[in-house]
C-alpha positions in Angstrom: -21.6 27.4 -21.2 -24.2 24.6 -21.3 -23.0 21.2 -22.1 -26.4 19.8 -23.0 -27.0 21.7 -26.3 -25.2 22.7 -29.4 -22.2 25.0 -29.2 -20.9 27.6 -31.7 -18.1 26.8 -34.1 -15.4 28.7 -32.1 -16.2 26.8 -28.9 -16.3 23.5 -30.8 -12.8 24.2 -32.2 -11.5 25.1 -28.8 -12.9 22.0 -27.2 -11.5 19.8 -29.9 -8.1 21.4 -29.3 -8.2 20.3 -25.7 -8.2 16.7 -27.0 -4.9 17.4 -28.6 -6.1 18.1 -32.2 -4.1 20.7 -34.1 -5.7 23.5 -36.0 -5.3 21.7 -39.4 -6.6 18.4 -37.9 -9.7 20.2 -36.6 -10.4 21.9 -39.9 -9.9 18.6 -41.7 -12.1 16.7 -39.3 -14.9 19.2 -39.5 -14.8 19.2 -43.3 -15.2 15.4 -43.2 -17.9 15.6 -40.5 -20.0 18.1 -42.5 -20.0 15.7 -45.5 -20.1 12.4 -43.9 -17.6 11.0 -46.5 -15.5 12.9 -49.0 -12.5 12.6 -51.3 -9.1 14.1 -50.5 -9.7 16.8 -53.1 -13.0 17.9 -51.6 -11.5 18.0 -48.1 -8.5 19.9 -49.3 -10.7 22.6 -50.8 -12.8 23.1 -47.7 -10.1 22.7 -45.0 -7.6 24.9 -46.8 -4.9 22.2 -46.7 -3.0 20.6 -49.6 -4.3 17.4 -51.0 -1.1 15.5 -50.1 -1.4 16.8 -46.5 -5.0 15.6 -46.3 -3.8 11.9 -46.4 -1.3 12.5 -43.5 -3.9 14.3 -41.4 -6.6 11.8 -42.2 -4.3 9.0 -41.1 -3.8 10.7 -37.7 -7.5 11.2 -37.3 -8.0 7.6 -38.1 -5.5 6.6 -35.4 -7.7 8.6 -32.9 -10.8 6.7 -34.0 -12.5 9.9 -35.5 -12.5 8.8 -39.1 -12.1 5.8 -41.4 -10.0 5.9 -44.5 -11.4 3.9 -47.5 -8.1 3.6 -49.4 -9.4 0.5 -51.3 -11.7 2.9 -53.2 -10.6 5.0 -56.2 -10.3 7.8 -55.5 -9.6 7.3 -51.8 -12.3 8.7 -49.5 -12.4 9.6 -45.8 -15.5 8.7 -43.8 -16.4 10.2 -40.5 -17.2 7.7 -37.7 -20.4 8.4 -35.8 -19.4 11.1 -33.2 -20.9 9.1 -30.2 -18.8 6.1 -31.2 -15.7 8.2 -31.7 -16.0 10.0 -28.4 -16.7 6.7 -26.6 -13.5 5.2 -28.0 -11.5 8.2 -27.0 -12.9 8.0 -23.5 -12.1 4.3 -23.3 -8.5 5.1 -24.2 -8.2 7.8 -21.6 -9.7 5.5 -19.0 -7.3 2.8 -19.8 -4.4 5.1 -18.9 -5.8 5.9 -15.4 -4.2 3.0 -13.5 -0.8 3.8 -15.0 -1.1 7.5 -14.4 -2.2 6.9 -10.8 0.8 4.7 -10.2 3.1 7.4 -11.5 1.4 10.2 -9.7 3.5 11.5 -6.8 1.6 13.2 -4.0 3.4 16.5 -3.3 2.9 19.5 -1.2 1.2 22.5 -2.8 3.8 25.1 -3.8 1.7 27.8 -2.3 0.8 28.0 1.4 -2.8 28.3 2.6 -3.4 31.2 4.9 -6.9 32.0 5.9 -8.4 34.1 8.7 -11.2 32.7 10.8 -13.6 34.9 12.8 -16.3 32.6 14.0 -16.4 29.9 16.7 -18.3 27.5 14.4 -15.8 27.9 11.6 -12.8 27.4 13.9 -14.4 24.2 15.3 -15.0 23.0 11.8 -11.4 23.4 10.9 -10.2 21.8 14.1 -12.3 18.7 13.4 -11.3 18.7 9.7 -7.6 18.7 10.5 -8.0 16.0 13.1 -10.0 13.8 10.7 -7.5 14.2 7.9 -4.4 13.5 10.0 -2.5 10.4 9.0 0.5 10.5 11.4 0.3 12.9 14.3 -1.8 15.6 15.9 -0.5 18.2 18.5 -3.2 20.3 20.0 -3.6 23.0 22.7 -7.2 23.8 23.5 -9.3 25.1 26.4 -10.5 22.1 28.4 -14.1 23.1 27.9 -13.7 22.4 24.1 -12.4 18.8 24.6 -15.8 17.1 24.2 -16.4 19.0 20.9 -13.5 17.1 19.3 -13.4 14.0 21.5 -14.9 11.7 18.9 -12.6 13.0 16.2 -9.6 12.4 18.5 -10.8 8.8 19.3 -11.1 8.1 15.6 -7.6 9.4 15.0 -6.2 7.2 17.8 -8.0 4.2 16.2 -6.2 5.1 12.9 -2.9 4.8 14.9 -2.3 8.6 14.8 -0.1 10.0 17.6 -2.2 12.5 19.6 -0.5 14.8 22.0 -2.9 17.1 23.8 -2.5 20.1 26.1 -5.7 21.5 27.7 -5.5 25.0 29.1 -7.8 26.8 31.6 -8.2 23.5 33.4 -9.0 24.8 36.8 -7.3 23.9 40.1 -8.8 20.4 40.4 -6.9 17.6 38.5 -8.8 16.2 35.5 -9.5 12.5 35.7 -7.1 10.6 33.3 -10.0 8.4 32.2 -11.4 11.4 30.4 -8.6 11.2 27.8 -8.3 7.4 27.6 -8.6 6.3 23.9 -8.5 9.9 22.8 -4.8 10.7 23.2 -1.3 9.2 23.7 -0.1 11.9 26.2 -2.1 14.7 27.8 -1.0 17.6 29.9 -3.2 20.3 31.5 -2.5 23.9 32.6 -4.5 26.2 34.7 -3.6 29.3 32.6 -5.5 30.5 29.6 -3.4 30.1 26.4 -3.9 30.6 22.7 -5.3 27.6 21.0 -3.5 25.7 18.3 -3.5 22.5 16.5 -0.8 21.0 14.1 -1.5 17.9 12.0 1.3 16.0 10.2 3.6 18.9 10.7 1.9 20.6 7.7 -1.6 21.8 8.5 -2.3 24.1 11.4 -4.7 26.5 13.1 -4.0 28.9 15.9 -5.9 31.8 17.5 -7.3 33.4 20.6 -8.7 31.0 23.1 -11.8 33.2 23.6 -12.8 32.5 20.0 -13.5 28.9 21.2 -14.5 29.4 24.8 -15.4 33.0 25.7 -16.7 36.3 24.5 -15.0 36.5 21.1 -16.4 39.6 19.4 -12.9 40.7 18.2 -11.0 37.4 18.4 -9.6 35.6 15.4 -7.7 32.5 14.3 -5.6 31.6 11.3 -5.6 28.4 9.3 -2.4 27.6 7.4 -0.9 24.8 5.4 2.9 24.9 4.9 5.6 22.8 6.4 7.8 25.6 7.7 4.9 27.6 9.1 3.3 24.6 10.8 6.7 23.6 12.1 7.1 27.0 13.7 3.7 26.6 15.4 4.7 23.2 16.6 8.0 24.5 17.9 6.1 27.1 19.9 3.8 24.5 21.3 6.6 22.1 22.4 9.0 24.8 23.5 6.8 27.3 25.3 3.6 25.7 26.6 4.2 21.9 26.9 7.1 22.2 29.5 5.0 24.2 32.0 1.9 22.0 31.9 1.3 18.9 34.2 1.1 15.4 32.8 -2.4 13.9 33.4 -2.6 10.9 31.1 -0.2 8.5 29.3 -1.4 5.6 27.1 -0.3 2.1 27.6 2.5 0.5 25.6 1.3 -0.8 22.3 1.8 -4.4 21.1 5.1 -5.0 19.3 6.4 -5.4 16.6 5.1 -2.2 15.2 6.2 -0.1 12.2 5.6 3.6 12.9 4.7 6.2 10.3 5.6 9.0 12.8 9.1 9.0 14.3 7.7 10.9 17.4 5.2 8.1 17.8 8.0 5.6 17.8 9.8 7.7 20.4 6.8 7.8 22.7 6.2 4.1 22.5 9.8 3.2 22.9 9.9 5.2 26.1 6.8 3.5 27.4 8.2 0.1 26.6 11.6 0.9 28.3 9.8 2.0 31.4 7.6 -1.0 31.4 10.6 -3.3 31.4 10.6 -4.3 27.8 13.9 -4.6 26.1 13.1 -3.0 22.7 15.0 -3.3 19.5 14.7 -1.0 16.5 15.2 -1.6 12.8 15.8 1.6 10.9 16.2 2.5 7.2 17.9 5.8 7.1 17.2 8.7 4.8 20.5 7.9 3.1 19.3 4.3 2.3 21.4 2.6 5.0 20.0 -0.1 7.3 20.8 -0.4 11.0 19.3 -2.3 13.9 20.1 -2.7 17.6 18.9 -2.7 21.1 17.6 0.6 22.4 19.7 1.9 25.4 18.2 5.3 25.8 15.7 7.8 24.4 16.1 11.6 24.3 12.7 13.2 24.4 10.4 15.7 26.1 6.9 14.4 25.3 6.6 12.0 28.2 7.5 13.0 31.8 10.1 12.8 33.1 11.8 14.5 30.2 15.2 13.1 29.1 16.1 15.5 26.3 18.5 18.4 26.4 16.1 20.7 24.7 12.3 20.7 24.1 12.2 19.5 20.5 14.8 16.8 20.8 13.6 13.4 19.7 16.3 10.8 19.5 16.7 7.1 20.0 20.1 5.8 21.2 20.8 2.4 19.6 23.5 -0.1 20.6 25.7 -1.2 17.7 27.3 -4.6 17.1 30.8 -3.4 18.2 29.5 -2.3 21.6 29.2 1.4 20.7 26.0 3.5 20.2 24.6 5.7 17.6 21.7 8.2 17.8 18.7 8.2 15.4 16.4 11.1 14.8 13.3 11.8 12.7 12.8 14.1 9.7 14.7 17.3 10.2 17.1 15.7 12.7 20.2 17.9 13.2 22.0 16.5 16.3 21.6 12.8 15.7 23.9 10.6 13.8 21.2 9.2 11.5 17.9 10.4 10.1 15.2 7.6 10.0 13.2 7.1 6.9 11.3 4.2 8.4 11.5 2.7 11.9 10.1 -0.6 13.4 10.2 -1.4 17.1 10.4 -5.0 18.2 10.9 -6.9 21.4 14.4 -8.4 21.8 
């Protein structure tokens, strides 16, 4: 339907209904609009409503700014406001609600998962770059080393946004890759000589995975899948950390970041806490738990498998051991923690 020219009566009634006007209000308004100004009796005859009901409806239309009631006249008349003026007033009222609605709007995950098949190298690279560019907290990726330069700038931009970037590059060849190649483009990088499926998980929600040859080989029949759903993405990430990460060789680790620092990603806090401990810093954490409790204390150990040498009992373990005031210790984990004493909602790392 064109929005630039007149519309038929049925469409006009339907569009007015989208503004919240009832059927009787629409008929009353159109009866007034057709005459410019009319008495309650005339409107009642043409809108098929009772004369007494006309006053009630006209009052509601006046509140919306569509008509004006001339109740000082005898008999009372109802006059239509110029449509351009009436619509402008309605638009202003809607616009005035925008800040309040924005403040009350809660960003939630879609209830339906995205699941899309990709069959071209160009499209796969487009999704890889898109997921990296949209990441706000963390990116885990496993790619053929030959593809690294295609996403290098996107990774550098993510690091600049304080996104945790954990990279594994497969099909790396027998010669060690210079660590400088990854500087400013990742937090931790490992390489492996074998050819593996490629995958990328962003913020534990968006993911892409597929045949490596789709990106770096003859890919006539190779495919990839793009998905968006926390449980599906979590499964992909678990496969990455549990199956491929342990067998690869560490090639690059970033420097400890300046403290104090509040981390959006718990795994990012884990990586940086490990680096500070190994650099001789005596870090302290301040934690607000998912249950609303607050705790703080000196870090005495970290259980993790992202930075070699690993200190966790299993690949996906990420826990920070904190000294309590009574000389004991408690363990803190991130979202989904199941072996730690507390689950962190927010975490800040400071120097002692």
